Structures are given as structure tokens and as C-alpha cells.
LOMARLUM-883653 format. One record per residue (C-alpha): x, y, z; residue number from 0. Coordinates in pm, whole numbers. Example, Ala and Ser with C-alpha at 12.3 -4.5 7.8 and 13.67 -1.06 7.14 Angstrom:
// LOMARLUM-883653
1230; -450; 780; 0
1367; -106; 714; 1
END
This chain:
// LOMARLUM-883653
-6; -6; 18; 0
121; 349; -95; 1
229; 548; 219; 2
13; 846; 275; 3
231; 1091; 453; 4
-79; 1283; 602; 5
-196; 990; 810; 6
147; 879; 919; 7
233; 925; 1297; 8
541; 1101; 1430; 9
825; 851; 1560; 10
1168; 875; 1707; 11
1472; 810; 1507; 12
1776; 798; 1740; 13
1777; 1120; 1933; 14
1541; 1294; 1679; 15
1176; 1330; 1598; 16
1033; 1261; 1258; 17
710; 1403; 1164; 18
605; 1257; 843; 19
283; 1474; 786; 20
509; 1800; 806; 21
786; 1634; 610; 22
1043; 1725; 865; 23
1291; 1579; 1113; 24
1340; 1781; 1428; 25
1713; 1743; 1545; 26
1711; 1955; 1872; 27
1651; 2319; 1767; 28
1723; 2213; 1390; 29
1438; 2161; 1146; 30
1505; 1945; 829; 31
1250; 1948; 546; 32
1240; 1632; 313; 33
1081; 1605; -21; 34
758; 1404; -24; 35
925; 1105; -184; 36
1234; 1099; 34; 37
1010; 1121; 346; 38
811; 822; 216; 39
1138; 617; 179; 40
1236; 718; 535; 41
902; 610; 662; 42
912; 271; 469; 43
1261; 201; 616; 44
1161; 301; 971; 45
853; 67; 964; 46
1083; -220; 906; 47
1371; -69; 1123; 48
1657; -308; 1144; 49
1511; -540; 866; 50
1616; -534; 503; 51
1360; -358; 283; 52
1390; -470; -99; 53
1415; -208; -371; 54
1080; -349; -514; 55
905; -284; -178; 56
1023; 66; -159; 57
883; 107; -522; 58
562; -23; -424; 59
532; 174; -96; 60
656; 494; -243; 61
585; 512; -592; 62
281; 306; -619; 63
461; 32; -797; 64
534; 257; -1102; 65
819; 186; -1342; 66
1096; 442; -1210; 67
1460; 485; -1336; 68
1741; 318; -1156; 69
1858; 638; -989; 70
1528; 733; -832; 71
1572; 510; -530; 72
1943; 581; -489; 73
1865; 952; -500; 74
1648; 937; -216; 75
1881; 718; -21; 76
2165; 950; -101; 77
1967; 1253; 28; 78
1882; 1063; 351; 79
2237; 981; 404; 80
2345; 1335; 351; 81
2104; 1424; 644; 82
2258; 1148; 855; 83
2601; 1299; 783; 84
2481; 1632; 899; 85
2262; 1546; 1214; 86
2401; 1187; 1314; 87
2167; 953; 1490; 88
2090; 703; 1210; 89
2240; 537; 915; 90
2133; 351; 622; 91
2293; 21; 528; 92
2287; -93; 161; 93
2271; -478; 71; 94
2349; -459; -305; 95
2076; -596; -520; 96
1870; -680; -211; 97
1771; -354; -39; 98
1841; -119; 225; 99
1821; -122; 616; 100
1774; 158; 863; 101
1972; 169; 1177; 102
1908; 417; 1446; 103
2143; 522; 1723; 104
1991; 660; 2035; 105
2311; 806; 2179; 106
2441; 1142; 2108; 107
2508; 1210; 1739; 108
2851; 1235; 1605; 109
2977; 1534; 1433; 110
2952; 1546; 1049; 111
3324; 1464; 993; 112
3298; 1152; 1216; 113
2976; 1028; 1024; 114
3159; 1076; 692; 115
3459; 870; 801; 116
3247; 567; 883; 117
3023; 561; 584; 118
3231; 564; 263; 119
3234; 262; 29; 120
3471; 307; -267; 121
3456; 135; -592; 122
3762; 138; -797; 123
3687; 91; -1157; 124
3925; -49; -1417; 125
4090; 242; -1604; 126
3991; 291; -1974; 127
4243; 247; -2233; 128
4191; 548; -2478; 129
4474; 448; -2709; 130
4494; 242; -3023; 131
4753; 13; -2844; 132
4573; -272; -2699; 133
4880; -361; -2475; 134
4798; -45; -2263; 135
4497; -231; -2134; 136
4724; -416; -1898; 137
4840; -80; -1778; 138
4495; 50; -1729; 139
4387; -249; -1521; 140
4731; -255; -1341; 141
4692; 114; -1214; 142
4345; 33; -1085; 143
4471; -282; -912; 144
4766; -101; -762; 145
4542; 160; -632; 146
4311; -111; -453; 147
4625; -277; -299; 148
4752; 74; -181; 149
4426; 141; -25; 150
4440; -183; 166; 151
4796; -100; 297; 152
4784; 262; 373; 153
4430; 360; 489; 154
4080; 228; 649; 155
3881; 306; 361; 156
3641; 20; 274; 157
3696; -54; -106; 158
3473; -280; -292; 159
3674; -604; -425; 160
3826; -621; -755; 161
3609; -907; -874; 162
3294; -680; -847; 163
3407; -339; -945; 164
3612; -461; -1244; 165
3304; -590; -1399; 166
3216; -228; -1502; 167
3411; -114; -1811; 168
3366; 115; -2103; 169
2987; 183; -2167; 170
2898; 6; -1843; 171
3047; 263; -1622; 172
2710; 444; -1530; 173
2735; 599; -1193; 174
2360; 537; -1068; 175
2376; 184; -1200; 176
2723; 116; -1007; 177
2589; 276; -691; 178
2267; 71; -724; 179
2449; -257; -791; 180
2759; -222; -560; 181
2614; 1; -291; 182
2905; 223; -346; 183
2907; 593; -206; 184
3207; 696; -399; 185
3372; 611; -736; 186
3730; 624; -860; 187
3774; 599; -1224; 188
4032; 702; -1468; 189
4202; 650; -1805; 190
4538; 589; -1980; 191
4630; 760; -2309; 192
4949; 715; -2513; 193
5095; 956; -2770; 194
5435; 824; -2917; 195
5665; 746; -2617; 196
5462; 943; -2366; 197
5177; 820; -2147; 198
4927; 1018; -1962; 199
4717; 864; -1686; 200
4396; 1076; -1541; 201
4206; 983; -1242; 202
3907; 1133; -1082; 203
3681; 1083; -749; 204
3323; 1106; -771; 205
3034; 1115; -497; 206
2750; 871; -612; 207
2450; 1044; -444; 208
2490; 1366; -629; 209
2757; 1263; -894; 210
2983; 1565; -749; 211
3338; 1550; -866; 212
3557; 1562; -553; 213
3898; 1543; -701; 214
4087; 1500; -1031; 215
4456; 1486; -1145; 216
4666; 1364; -1438; 217
5011; 1215; -1454; 218
5251; 1197; -1732; 219
5534; 950; -1796; 220
5709; 760; -2059; 221
5658; 395; -2198; 222
6021; 306; -2079; 223
5909; 338; -1700; 224
5550; 231; -1684; 225
5585; 59; -1351; 226
5710; 364; -1184; 227
5420; 578; -1331; 228
5172; 312; -1217; 229
5318; 334; -861; 230
5309; 720; -882; 231
4937; 729; -968; 232
4856; 469; -692; 233
5023; 669; -417; 234
4886; 1015; -538; 235
4550; 869; -534; 236
4551; 721; -199; 237
4679; 1047; -83; 238
4388; 1225; -226; 239
4160; 983; -54; 240
4317; 1005; 286; 241
4255; 1398; 244; 242
3904; 1339; 134; 243
3798; 1083; 422; 244
4045; 1171; 682; 245
4162; 823; 776; 246
4532; 739; 732; 247
4697; 416; 818; 248
5049; 273; 805; 249
5215; 312; 470; 250
5363; 52; 232; 251
5519; 65; -72; 252
5327; -69; -388; 253
5500; -311; -630; 254
5384; -297; -983; 255
5540; -647; -1097; 256
5385; -813; -776; 257
5044; -653; -872; 258
5083; -832; -1225; 259
5140; -1143; -1093; 260
4863; -1123; -835; 261
4619; -1008; -1090; 262
4713; -1311; -1325; 263
4651; -1557; -1030; 264
4332; -1374; -906; 265
4202; -1432; -1251; 266
4275; -1803; -1249; 267
4101; -1859; -908; 268
3785; -1679; -1021; 269
3758; -1933; -1325; 270
3483; -2186; -1229; 271
3702; -2472; -1409; 272
4015; -2390; -1193; 273
4007; -2693; -965; 274
4019; -2939; -1253; 275
4220; -2727; -1478; 276
4572; -2870; -1447; 277
4705; -2622; -1691; 278
4574; -2344; -1455; 279
4786; -2494; -1167; 280
5089; -2518; -1379; 281
5065; -2150; -1469; 282
5038; -2067; -1083; 283
5366; -2264; -1053; 284
5531; -2064; -1331; 285
5407; -1729; -1185; 286
5520; -1822; -849; 287
5872; -1822; -985; 288
5852; -1434; -1076; 289
5708; -1314; -742; 290
5935; -1037; -602; 291
6066; -1064; -235; 292
5806; -827; -86; 293
5485; -927; -239; 294
5256; -1054; 30; 295
4951; -1048; -186; 296
5111; -1263; -453; 297
5239; -1527; -194; 298
4882; -1540; -30; 299
4731; -1607; -372; 300
4973; -1878; -442; 301
4891; -2047; -111; 302
4508; -1999; -173; 303
4547; -2174; -512; 304
4757; -2465; -365; 305
4505; -2499; -68; 306
4214; -2508; -299; 307
4382; -2755; -554; 308
4412; -3003; -264; 309
4037; -3056; -274; 310
4067; -3253; -591; 311
4426; -3386; -555; 312
4505; -3751; -480; 313
4688; -3846; -150; 314
5033; -3797; -256; 315
4983; -3471; -427; 316
4780; -3345; -134; 317
5064; -3361; 110; 318
5291; -3173; -128; 319
5033; -2889; -201; 320
4965; -2868; 172; 321
5348; -2813; 253; 322
5380; -2573; -49; 323
5072; -2368; 67; 324
5201; -2347; 413; 325
5538; -2219; 298; 326
5349; -1951; 87; 327
5156; -1837; 380; 328
5444; -1812; 612; 329
5623; -1589; 347; 330
5291; -1354; 301; 331
5243; -1304; 672; 332
5602; -1232; 732; 333
5574; -949; 480; 334
5247; -828; 588; 335
5068; -950; 891; 336
4761; -766; 777; 337
4716; -956; 451; 338
4354; -1087; 466; 339
4411; -1314; 155; 340
4678; -1494; 355; 341
4457; -1527; 662; 342
4188; -1686; 412; 343
4446; -1915; 270; 344
4518; -2041; 605; 345
4175; -2108; 687; 346
4133; -2314; 367; 347
4443; -2500; 443; 348
4349; -2598; 797; 349
4005; -2767; 798; 350
3809; -2644; 1109; 351
3642; -2989; 1220; 352
3874; -3108; 1504; 353
4048; -2783; 1523; 354
3750; -2535; 1574; 355
3905; -2340; 1868; 356
4232; -2297; 1688; 357
4042; -2223; 1364; 358
3816; -1945; 1531; 359
4133; -1782; 1707; 360
4297; -1747; 1369; 361
3999; -1601; 1199; 362
3937; -1362; 1468; 363
4296; -1255; 1460; 364
4248; -1206; 1082; 365
3944; -990; 1137; 366
4090; -763; 1387; 367
4373; -703; 1137; 368
4170; -643; 838; 369
3794; -610; 967; 370
3682; -480; 619; 371
3838; -767; 405; 372
3578; -969; 209; 373
3779; -1278; 217; 374
3807; -1290; 583; 375
3436; -1225; 645; 376
3353; -1507; 385; 377
3590; -1749; 592; 378
3407; -1641; 915; 379
3067; -1685; 747; 380
3187; -2058; 656; 381
3308; -2123; 1002; 382
2997; -1990; 1188; 383
2767; -2211; 961; 384
2998; -2505; 1035; 385
2951; -2483; 1406; 386
2584; -2402; 1395; 387
2587; -2019; 1458; 388
2359; -1942; 1174; 389
2268; -1598; 1290; 390
2624; -1461; 1338; 391
2708; -1628; 1015; 392
2451; -1398; 833; 393
2644; -1091; 947; 394
2981; -1229; 827; 395
2803; -1318; 466; 396
2647; -974; 444; 397
2976; -792; 524; 398
3143; -1011; 245; 399
2862; -943; 1; 400
2871; -563; 80; 401
3251; -536; -14; 402
3227; -768; -312; 403
2863; -816; -435; 404
2959; -963; -781; 405
3182; -1250; -652; 406
2986; -1578; -675; 407
3081; -1747; -339; 408
2967; -1411; -151; 409
2639; -1407; -352; 410
2546; -1769; -269; 411
2648; -1723; 92; 412
2414; -1427; 142; 413
2147; -1633; -34; 414
2212; -1939; 200; 415
2182; -1726; 521; 416
1868; -1524; 385; 417
1698; -1845; 337; 418
1816; -1988; 684; 419
1698; -1673; 856; 420
1350; -1670; 696; 421
1378; -1431; 410; 422
1321; -1683; 159; 423
1176; -1467; -145; 424
1495; -1258; -134; 425
1705; -1557; -116; 426
1560; -1725; -414; 427
1580; -1409; -624; 428
1939; -1356; -526; 429
2008; -1723; -631; 430
1824; -1668; -967; 431
2048; -1363; -1021; 432
2348; -1586; -941; 433
2272; -1854; -1196; 434
2188; -1611; -1470; 435
2524; -1415; -1393; 436
2739; -1745; -1361; 437
2554; -2012; -1566; 438
2865; -2229; -1588; 439
2937; -2256; -1213; 440
2796; -2582; -1085; 441
2835; -2486; -713; 442
2582; -2190; -783; 443
2352; -2400; -979; 444
2347; -2676; -699; 445
2291; -2421; -437; 446
2025; -2241; -626; 447
1837; -2575; -691; 448
1865; -2696; -340; 449
1731; -2359; -214; 450
1420; -2371; -458; 451
1370; -2734; -364; 452
1365; -2682; 44; 453
1151; -2375; -16; 454
887; -2588; -180; 455
924; -2414; -503; 456
960; -2741; -716; 457
896; -2577; -1064; 458
1176; -2341; -991; 459
1393; -2619; -890; 460
1329; -2841; -1202; 461
1344; -2558; -1447; 462
1685; -2454; -1317; 463
1817; -2806; -1381; 464
1630; -2847; -1714; 465
1769; -2519; -1845; 466
2112; -2569; -1722; 467
2198; -2934; -1770; 468
2559; -2928; -1788; 469
2763; -3153; -2021; 470
3062; -2917; -1934; 471
3039; -3004; -1552; 472
3274; -3237; -1381; 473
3158; -3563; -1227; 474
3161; -3417; -890; 475
2956; -3119; -981; 476
2705; -3339; -1160; 477
2671; -3560; -828; 478
2581; -3227; -648; 479
2319; -3121; -896; 480
2193; -3470; -917; 481
2126; -3468; -537; 482
1963; -3137; -564; 483
1720; -3270; -825; 484
1669; -3604; -626; 485
1573; -3390; -332; 486
1330; -3165; -548; 487
1169; -3480; -676; 488
1151; -3598; -314; 489
981; -3300; -193; 490
729; -3355; -440; 491
654; -3728; -411; 492
713; -3822; -27; 493
652; -4183; -64; 494
777; -4509; 79; 495
969; -4557; -236; 496
1152; -4211; -218; 497
1218; -4287; 150; 498
1390; -4612; 74; 499
1575; -4456; -212; 500
1719; -4178; 25; 501
1815; -4454; 290; 502
2004; -4636; 26; 503
2193; -4336; -105; 504
2310; -4255; 258; 505
2408; -4618; 325; 506
2614; -4610; 3; 507
2793; -4290; 117; 508
2860; -4456; 451; 509
3020; -4749; 303; 510
3242; -4508; 113; 511
3340; -4349; 424; 512
3195; -3990; 328; 513
2840; -3936; 417; 514
2670; -3641; 274; 515
2511; -3448; 546; 516
2257; -3320; 296; 517
2114; -3648; 242; 518
2133; -3757; 593; 519
1927; -3454; 682; 520
1683; -3531; 383; 521
1622; -3866; 510; 522
1501; -3736; 832; 523
1301; -3473; 666; 524
1130; -3747; 469; 525
1014; -3924; 780; 526
1288; -4161; 852; 527
1313; -4306; 1188; 528
1573; -4109; 1376; 529
1713; -4390; 1581; 530
1776; -4575; 1252; 531
1923; -4285; 1067; 532
2195; -4224; 1356; 533
2263; -4583; 1403; 534
2341; -4615; 1020; 535
2622; -4370; 1059; 536
2869; -4496; 1321; 537
3131; -4283; 1504; 538
3400; -4484; 1321; 539
3298; -4309; 991; 540
3236; -3960; 1141; 541
3557; -3909; 1341; 542
3797; -3923; 1034; 543
3597; -3633; 869; 544
3777; -3396; 1094; 545
4070; -3431; 867; 546
3852; -3387; 551; 547
3585; -3139; 618; 548
3786; -2868; 447; 549
3741; -3053; 129; 550
3356; -3066; 152; 551
3155; -2796; -19; 552
2888; -2601; 162; 553
2615; -2791; 10; 554
2741; -3131; 174; 555
2931; -2977; 477; 556
2855; -2983; 839; 557
2631; -2668; 820; 558
2330; -2898; 679; 559
2322; -3032; 1026; 560
2209; -2686; 1167; 561
2004; -2525; 895; 562
1653; -2470; 994; 563
1505; -2676; 714; 564
1668; -2975; 876; 565
1501; -2927; 1229; 566
1365; -3275; 1256; 567
1721; -3425; 1263; 568
1795; -3238; 1574; 569
1484; -3359; 1754; 570
1665; -3667; 1887; 571
1911; -3654; 2163; 572
2129; -3888; 1954; 573
2206; -3583; 1751; 574
2436; -3475; 2033; 575
2636; -3798; 1999; 576
2646; -3725; 1632; 577
2808; -3379; 1716; 578
3066; -3510; 1964; 579
3207; -3775; 1700; 580
3260; -3476; 1469; 581
3432; -3288; 1750; 582
3188; -3002; 1785; 583
3094; -3051; 2158; 584
3438; -2987; 2269; 585
3436; -2645; 2084; 586
3094; -2553; 2231; 587
3211; -2627; 2573; 588
3568; -2469; 2525; 589
3428; -2141; 2359; 590
3091; -2101; 2545; 591
2937; -2024; 2214; 592
2646; -2272; 2160; 593
2485; -2343; 1843; 594
2156; -2156; 1763; 595
1956; -2506; 1776; 596
2045; -2531; 2162; 597
1711; -2349; 2240; 598
1520; -2462; 1946; 599
1527; -2844; 2069; 600
1399; -2748; 2415; 601
1063; -2921; 2358; 602
1251; -3236; 2301; 603
1551; -3254; 2533; 604
1795; -3019; 2719; 605
2059; -2972; 2469; 606
2345; -2833; 2688; 607
2271; -3087; 2957; 608
2283; -3377; 2696; 609
2613; -3248; 2550; 610
2772; -3244; 2905; 611
2630; -3592; 2971; 612
2813; -3721; 2658; 613
3149; -3580; 2793; 614
3132; -3771; 3125; 615
END
């Protein structure tokens, strides 16, 4: 229903009073008048305070569902953020491509400078090559990459990840679209032009809300010294950013050659086929030989590649890759203890099961060092899901998504936690967007299909698999999508035959020593006898998984034991024995952080008392 300002009651917003019918905010003696549409947006957000309001819902409540331009909502949000900068007391958070969330702060408002320091989210775009020389495209991307690395080393400004911001090139560089898609408040863009032996690099910083140019400059150099020119631009841009946002940090020099190596490895890692592409792994090994001594980021990316390659390696190769990855991690952290990529690689290398307390300590240390790093936030999301702390996992998934919203693992992570916390409609829409953007990624397809099936949207689940049936997927990927299709069919036909087929598939997995927790939970959801289910999976099978859990994807990982959709599995006290065999109870006791399900199972048994009984 369209918001009628004349009938809306006044309400408190932090220390302020909002009077919708007068279209004003009373901040002490100050009165701020808002345009009608801007006030409608504020009212719509305030009515769902602390919850995410989708862009579609804002359009329905404030524009009556009319077709509006992409920048209409963004303009209203930008106006409200300027008010927040001026008077403090509230802030508006963007969850890209999902919606917005209003947070009110009842304490004394910060001054405008302090407010501005906490709010910027910078998108560094790939610079344009304005020359006829296609070889300068390397320099154009390299300048932007160097700027990102220098920002990470020399400031506390939050910058959107390269995976997302580098998708906007050429004609796609529309400020309103970038602001809406990435949630960016500021954009840094530029160009590279060559005239004979001379090269000119131009750069400019723009505020998204009103498209104001805040800073611009140009830098001249020669083709003989491109790396030095690249470094000069990066350092100057970060200096300008520090002057704009007032938040310096320790300074480290950039290394253009290291940036080149890091860019090449990161591109390989972002390829869905990397894990089965031996040529890609060989290229990583060749690039490793060209890493300069002070390149923490490049060493960390090598470690990430080697840690990920373990997942599909045979036993002899796995030991070698583990050793090489650990050596690369040690080198990266010796150079830069703040390197978020190195901390993420260390998490990937050491599976959490059986080492939960140590893993959490490492990740929290990394988060303290680089709190705005999307890689570390994503790792924390995975860890929290694994130990059953779903609500906390949601905050980390959203944090990773905010700084890199066009990176496939961040998008699917956000979809998973939205679904797990009850926002199923938003989750399915986000998963649909992910499949459209990454049609060749089997993990995205499997997670999207599974989400649709568990939500009861069987036409969507079957449509996904029919339209994206993949001859190009690996056998392991096909197995994941087959399980998703199997579950979708099972939800539609809950029969004795389906129950027996589920049981048979679980028992086959048990015999192979690698039970799939998605199918175990599905067996319970289909009505399987819980005592029979737990008896079918002895501790002798579960315990060794502590050394293998890092090689399991989210779809078949420990997180399935704790998802809301699988609540029936947790209704038996034998679930606690199951968790003990996996090493989870020792973690809960040592940390004092119990899983969300500890209160959920209260009608059936005392979860904490039962866990302590198993330790006696």
C-alpha cells in the first residue's frame, strides 16, 4: 500500500523526532524538511527498522509500483545519507541488489566529519584504455589494481573487491547503476592515453549520490618506465583519498610487478574450472617463480590456489600441496601480517573440524587485522555455519557481500543465510540472479536448486536443472546437482519408495566413508526413523571427517546439520552424540558459544545438559 504521509504518526529516529505529515525531522533546535518521496522512503525503512527492505518494496510503498529509473531510489537514499551525515543518530545500510536497512543510534550524534569517516564505500573501476595500443589495457587494469592494494595497505577506507568493481567497463560505467549494484558511495575512475613514447594517466573521484566530482588529476610518464608511473598514480590517489576521508593508516610501498602476478593468479582462481584445470595450476607454479621478495598478496594468492587444489588432488599430491601452501602463507604473513588473503588461505588449508577453537582464534585475529576484508568475512561465514551459529554467520555473509557483491561465493553465501533466517523470497531472487550471472558455475547451480527445493518451489528447482543441464560440468559437480534434483523430486513425491531410495543413497555414502550431510538430513525430513538414521552412521565413519571437512563444499558440509530446514534431525538426543563424533561438543564447551539450535530443541530435550552428559 502506498504510504500516505498525511496519516503517518510521528516517530523517534535515534535522538531525533520525525514528523511525516510535516515532512520534517526535528534534530534539537534544527528542522530539516524533506521532499515527499524522500520522506516516504524514510517512513518505509523506519517501519521495518533493522530489517532489510527490498528495492521492489520501496517502489511499491513510495511510488505505487510505477516503473521508475534506476537512480530514483538511489537519489532518495543519498539524500537521507546526507541528512545522517549532518545530524547523526541514524544510518542506512545497503545490501547490494537486495535492499536497504535503517539503523538508529539513540546516543549523542557524532559530528559530520566523524559520520563521513564511517560511511564511505569506494568502488575503484578499471581504467579505460583510450589509445589504439591494446597492450596498454594491461597498464589500465594495473593502475586500478595498484590503487586497490595501496588503499588496503595505507588507509582504513573500505573498498569494494576487484571481482565486483572490475566488471564495470566502457559503456557499463554508469554512476547510478554502479551505486545501485555495488552499494558504492564513491567511485574512483580514470583513463590511460598514449601519444608516441609519452603516457598520460588521468584519475577522478566522484560522489555517487549527487555525482559531484571531489578530486581529479593527471600524471605523465614514458613507456620506458610504466611501473614507476603506475606506482606514482596509486600513491597520489591514496593521498587524495586520505585527504577526502581523513583516515590514514601505516604506509607500505606498492610493487607493480607483484600486482601483475597477483592479478593473473586471481583471474585463474575466479575461473569456475580452476580446480580441474591442471594447466591453470601449472601457470600458478610458473608465476610463483616471478614473485618479488616483498609481495605478500602474490604469495597469499599462490597459497590460496594450492590450498584449493588440494580438494581434488590424490593423496600423494595433497601432502605436497599442503606443504607448499603453508610455506607461501608463512612468507606472505612475514611480509604483511595484515594480508587478508593470507589469513583466508590459512583457513582453507587447515579444516576446522577437530580444530574448531584454533581455527576460530586464527579467523578472529585476521578479522581484527583487516575487519573490512571480504575474504576474511567469507571465511568467518563458513566457520560460523559449520559450528551451528547461523545468525552470526549471516552478519559475516552480508559483510563479505557488501564489499564484493559480484563474487559468486559471496552471493551464494548471502542467499544461504537469507534463506536460513526466513527471508526465503529474497534468497531465491538472489540465487536466480547468481545463476543468470554465472551459468557455468556448478556450485551456484546446485545451491540455487537446493534452495528452491527446500523452499517448496519445485517448478523453479526443476526449471533450473532442465535449462542448465551441464555436459561441461565435472563428475563431482554433476553429483551435487543430481542430489539437488533428487531432493526436489522427493519433496514433490514423499512416498515410501522415495524414503527407501534416500536411505540407500546414504548407506552407499557411509560405505565409502564419506556421508553427505545434506542427504542424511533429507532422510530425516522425509520421515525416516531418527534412531535408525543415527545408528546407520557410526562414530568410526564420522571421526575421520575432522581431517577432511575442508574438502567438502557448503552443500554437503557440516552446516546442513544446523539449517532450519533440517530441524527434524535435531529432535533426537542422539544428534548430540553425532556432533561429539565430529568434534563439535568440545568446541562449544571450550568457547561457550552454543549453536542456535540449543534453544530450538528445548521441547524435546535439554541440549546443553545432553552435551555435557556425553562428555562424562
